[in-house]
C-alpha positions, 0 to 999 in steps of 0.5 A: 070783823067777822061778827060785824059782817055776820050781823050785817048779813041778818039785816042787809043781806047783800052788804053782809054777804059782800063783807063776808066774801071780803073777809074770806078772801083776805084770810085766803090771801094771808094763808097763801102768803104764809105758805110762801113765807114758810117755804123760803130760806130762813132769815136766821140762816142768812149766808148759810151753805146748802148742798143740793141737786140744782136744775136750771129752769131759766135762761142764763143772763150774763151781765159781764160780772156774773151769770144769773138764772132761776133754778130748782135746788133739791136739798138732801132733806127733800126740800125744794127751793126755787132760787135765783142763782148767781155764778161769778165764774160765768160758766155755761149753764145749759137749759134743763141741765142738772148739777150737784152744787154747794150754794151760799143761800140768802133770804130774798129780803132787801131795801126798805123804802117808801117807793121803789123796787121791793125785793121781798115783794118781787120774790113773793110775786115770782115765787123765789124762795132764796137768792143763791151763789154757786160754789166753785165745784160742780158735778154734772148729774145729767139733763132733765127731759120734761115738757118744761125743759123742752120749752126752755130749750126752745126759748134758748134756741130762739135767744141764741139765734138773736145773739148771733147777730152782728155787733152793729145790730146787737142792741136791736137783737137784744130788744127782739130777745126781750120781746120774744122770750122775755129777756129784759136783762138783755137791754143795757141800763142806759136803754132803760133810762132812755125809755123812762122819760117817754113812759115806754118801759112797759113796751119792752116787757112781755106784758098784758098789752102785747099778749092781748095784741097777739091774741087780737092779731091771731083772731083777725087772721083766723077771721080772714081765713074763715072768709075764704073757706068754701064752707063757713063753720057753724059758730065762727065766734068760737073759732076766732076766740080759740085762735086768739087764746091759742096765740096768747098761750103760745106767746106766754109759753115762749116767754117762759110762763112768767108770772106777769104773762100768766096773769095776762093769759088769764085776762085774755081767757076770761074776757074771751069766755065772757064775750062767748057768753054774750050779754051787755055787761060781758066786758065788765064781767070778764074784767071782774072774772079775770081779776078774781081768777088771778087773785085766787090762783096767785094772791101775791099778784096784789104786790106787783105793780104790773097787776095794778097797771094792767087791770087799772088801764083796762078798767079805765078804758072800759069805764070811759067807753061803757057810758057811751052809746052808739057807734063812733068813728074809729079815730075818735074811739082811738083818741078817746082810749088814748086819753083815758089810758094817759090819765089813768097811767099818769095817776098809776105811775105817780102812785107807784114810781112818783114819776110823771112822763110828760111826753107819754101820750105823744110817745105811746100813741105811735109806739104802742101800735109799732111795738105790738103790731110790728116788732112783736110779730117780727120777734115771734116769727123768728121761731118759724123763720130762723134764717140769718137774712130775716134775723138781720133785717128784724134786728136792724129794724129794732136797732133803728127803733132803739136809736129813735127812742134814745134820741127822743128821750134825750130831749124830753124832761121827766116830771115828778108827782109827789107822794100825796096823803091818802085822802088826797089820793082818793080825791084824785081817783074820784077826779079821774073817774069824773073826767072819764065820764062823757059829760063829767056830771058837771064836776069837771072844773072840780076834777081839773083843780084836784088833778092840777093840785096833785101835780103841784103838791110838794111834801112839807119842808122842815121848820126854820132852823132844823134839818131833816136827815134821811138815809135812803136804803140802797143796800151795801152802798150809801145815799144820804139826804139833808134837807132844810127849809129852802135847800137840800143836799145829797151825799153819795148815790149808791150803785147804778141799779140802786139809784135807778130803782130806789134813790130816784123814786124816793127823791121824786116822791118828795117833789123836790127841785134839783139838789143845791149840792151833791157830794160824792165821797170817793170814786167807788161803785157803791158810792158814786155808781148812780151818779149818771142816773141822778144827774139825768133826773136831778142835775145838781147846782154844785158838785163836790167830790173827794176825787174830782178828777174822776168826773168830767163835770166841773166837780170841786174838791171837797177839801177840809174846811169847805163850809157854808150855812143854810 
């Protein structure tokens, strides 16, 4: 490939230079990935023990079964591992504290499915070298006093102020914790299920949307302040940009400099720099510069769904707007932007998660400004106003918001976008680009047909007289699918988490109707824990169970001799 690129450089200089840059970038990405893999706990030592000095570097999350947090484990041989540590004794782990521990270490490998959560990709994008379990004995070695530890203690103090809220507003306070300091684990699983059919999951994380909105709000406030000053500064644009970038930096720090927020901060900084430089192509220049900077600093960002969603949605907005000239009323511009974001996000979520939230445009139109302009500032003001009365008011607003979302989510069906062949995906992207042009080049009927066909596509069924048996990897539990030409059966669902992140996305990717039969072998979390999740996405036509008395639904006993023919 390098020789071909060099030969092309002799004849077509620009094309050859582009090929060479692509090869250099690919080699750089491979080199950085190999460095990250070499740093990880080796797979051949799976389950091995490690004596280490462990420094707490993340906020501890208690899910009722264990406490989990990120930490740095310094081994006696000098190697330092960044681990996600679980403590099943649920002890207290103050931010920045250092302990002498024995850890049970595992390499961060996990489920291997075509769609759904990938633990290894998640570990690479978040710099996790191992998954560890804390031993019974621990010895306190002191408290670290670095800058990062002070920031972590500030985050812990903000989180603790929300935790003190009364039980009747506990879910609203959990939402505020997620928006303020990035504690997504504070929300219960049923809340995530309510957000999914509305396409609102992205609003609960500290994402590029919220970071950008906070930067815009800070720039607007700085503009209001400059207007009332008796003497205006010489370069007001620089002051506005500095205020926006500073606010984005503060929010990113409060979220713990998580990898997604760091990418968002880089995007904001790059766009601000491009806008300060001026020029007609400043927006696109900022987008390209931000993308290059993110991939240069962190090539594993290409493995994160958030990167594709963030950069893809911004690109769709720029593409939809860059072909239009003249000023338009802001309601029309907002409607145009919502239309572009809806089309782009539908394709992106279909590719990444096989889901098609049908109510996403209607839900996001009011909820994006509500979350970004109301809830996020309320959550951040807790740093400056840690008073009980204010916190109770903000938590109550969050509680009412959660109640409204859950009510709306219970009425909205979830669509599915089956996994398309590669060439079909290219045609969908081309159709999307055509639709976002002002006049569509006269090809909008073709684009409409392509987009409609992508929604109606279904994966081919097995031939008559044969059955396709697929074992979906849900970790320790079991989930097995049997599909014939006109029917399909699901045997067990895995755990609730595996069903949500692995099973349902893989079933949605096939574009299937609800299962004709669901069999639950026995009442155990590894085998039927995901039943509520599957039932919400695919209500089975018939339910058999080894222990039917464990289910409120009309489950039939899967007795010996039960049989049918498809």
